[in-house]
C-alpha positions in Angstrom: 154.8 -180.5 148.6 152.8 -181.5 145.5 149.1 -180.7 145.2 146.8 -183.0 143.6 146.1 -181.8 140.0 142.4 -181.3 139.1 141.1 -183.8 136.9 140.6 -182.7 133.3 137.2 -183.3 131.5 135.0 -183.1 134.7 134.1 -179.6 134.2 132.2 -180.2 131.0 130.2 -182.8 133.0 129.3 -180.5 135.9 128.2 -177.8 133.3 125.9 -180.4 131.6 124.4 -181.6 134.9 123.9 -177.9 136.2 122.2 -177.1 132.9 120.1 -180.3 133.3 119.2 -179.6 137.0 118.3 -175.9 136.0 116.0 -177.0 133.1 114.3 -179.6 135.5 113.7 -177.2 138.4 112.8 -174.4 136.1 110.3 -176.8 134.3 108.6 -177.9 137.6 108.4 -174.2 138.7 106.9 -173.0 135.4 104.6 -176.2 135.4 103.6 -175.6 138.9 102.6 -172.0 138.0 100.8 -173.2 135.0 98.9 -175.8 137.0 98.2 -173.3 139.8 96.5 -170.9 137.2 94.6 -173.6 135.5 93.3 -175.0 138.7 92.4 -171.3 140.0 90.4 -170.9 136.7 88.6 -174.3 137.0 87.8 -174.0 140.5 86.8 -170.4 140.3 84.2 -171.4 137.6 82.9 -174.2 139.7 82.9 -172.6 143.0 81.0 -169.4 141.7 78.3 -171.6 140.4 78.1 -174.1 143.4 77.0 -171.5 146.0 74.1 -170.3 143.7 73.1 -173.9 143.1 73.2 -174.8 146.7 71.3 -171.6 147.7 68.6 -172.3 145.1 68.1 -175.9 146.5 67.9 -174.5 150.1 65.4 -171.9 148.9 63.1 -174.7 147.5 63.5 -176.6 151.0 62.6 -173.3 152.8 59.4 -173.0 150.8 58.5 -176.5 152.0 59.4 -175.8 155.5 57.7 -172.5 155.3 54.5 -174.0 154.2 54.3 -176.5 157.0 54.1 -173.6 159.6 51.9 -171.7 157.5 48.7 -173.6 156.7 50.3 -175.3 153.8 50.6 -172.0 151.8 53.8 -170.8 149.9 55.0 -167.1 150.6 53.8 -164.0 148.8 55.5 -162.8 145.8 56.1 -159.3 147.1 57.6 -160.4 150.5 58.9 -163.9 149.9 62.6 -163.1 151.2 61.4 -161.9 154.6 58.9 -164.8 154.9 61.5 -167.3 154.2 64.4 -165.8 156.0 63.9 -168.0 159.1 63.3 -171.3 157.4 66.1 -170.6 154.9 68.6 -169.7 157.8 67.7 -172.9 159.5 68.9 -175.1 156.7 72.6 -176.2 157.4 74.9 -175.1 154.6 78.1 -176.8 155.5 79.8 -173.7 154.3 82.2 -172.4 156.8 83.8 -168.9 157.0 86.8 -168.8 154.5 85.3 -171.3 152.2 85.5 -170.2 148.5 81.9 -171.1 148.0 79.8 -168.1 148.6 76.0 -168.4 149.6 73.7 -165.5 148.7 72.5 -163.8 151.8 68.6 -163.8 152.1 68.4 -160.6 153.8 69.9 -158.6 150.9 69.7 -158.9 147.2 69.5 -162.6 146.3 72.3 -162.6 143.7 74.9 -164.8 142.3 78.2 -163.8 140.8 80.3 -165.8 138.3 84.1 -165.8 138.3 84.1 -162.8 135.8 82.1 -160.7 138.0 78.8 -161.0 136.2 75.9 -160.7 138.6 72.6 -162.4 138.2 69.5 -162.6 140.6 67.3 -165.3 142.0 63.6 -164.7 141.4 60.6 -166.5 142.9 58.1 -167.8 140.4 55.2 -165.5 140.8 52.7 -168.5 139.6 53.8 -170.4 142.7 53.4 -167.6 145.1 50.5 -167.6 147.6 49.5 -171.2 146.5 48.9 -174.4 148.4 52.2 -176.0 148.5 50.6 -179.6 148.2 49.0 -178.6 145.0 52.1 -177.6 143.1 53.4 -180.4 140.9 56.9 -181.5 141.9 58.3 -180.4 138.6 57.2 -176.8 139.1 59.9 -174.1 138.9 60.0 -172.3 142.3 63.1 -170.3 141.8 65.2 -169.2 138.7 68.1 -167.2 137.7 67.5 -163.7 136.2 69.5 -161.0 134.5 69.3 -158.7 137.5 69.6 -158.9 141.0 67.3 -157.3 143.6 65.2 -157.8 146.7 62.1 -160.1 146.4 62.4 -160.5 142.6 59.2 -162.2 141.6 57.7 -162.8 138.1 56.2 -165.6 136.2 58.9 -168.0 135.1 59.9 -167.5 131.5 63.0 -169.3 129.9 65.8 -167.0 129.0 67.9 -167.3 125.9 71.0 -169.7 126.9 73.4 -167.3 124.9 72.5 -164.6 127.3 73.4 -166.7 130.3 76.5 -166.4 132.4 79.7 -168.4 131.1 81.6 -171.3 132.3 84.8 -172.3 130.8 84.2 -169.6 128.1 80.8 -170.9 127.2 77.1 -170.0 128.1 76.2 -172.4 130.7 72.5 -171.9 130.7 70.1 -170.3 133.4 69.7 -172.1 136.8 66.2 -173.0 138.0 65.1 -175.1 140.9 61.7 -177.1 141.2 59.5 -178.0 144.1 61.3 -181.3 144.5 64.7 -179.6 144.9 66.1 -180.6 141.4 68.5 -177.9 140.3 68.7 -177.6 136.5 70.5 -175.6 133.8 68.3 -174.9 130.8 65.7 -177.6 132.0 68.6 -180.1 132.0 69.5 -181.5 135.4 72.7 -179.7 136.8 72.7 -181.4 139.8 69.9 -183.7 141.1 69.3 -183.0 145.0 65.7 -184.5 145.4 64.4 -184.9 148.7 
């Protein structure tokens, strides 16, 4: 009985196709890993700042809500976190458990943390404390980012040098502030306008 003879020349074709498949699959895997790391870096930058920005906007809303229930007055500088806690917690954040956006906790240090682990604080503008809310111009800075975190941080607002601010994508991003009307800014430029 005669067995069929293997065709000569097909082995080279299979070797070429195998190499081609290996390169394509390997390229897809390497490309996927690179895209994952790039996306992780990008979204890490964005998520770390988003929670801080949203929290500052909510703090501005909490001051407004607080003033409605307190004879139109803003909280005192020394106790603003305790005074704003109920109003702040009543604001829906739409940030659920497991979400990468982290909101600062009003019952502890009001702090932001960037993707590199740099911690900054959120301070209440002392010049807006204990004032009649309706007398504050809408452009008044209520809260601003500081170099340190702490409880009830409060001082008169003073613009900090941009080069000392946290970074985003390897460059100084500027310091976050929020005004009476809820506009979140970076170095006095709108970062995200969320006016009420």
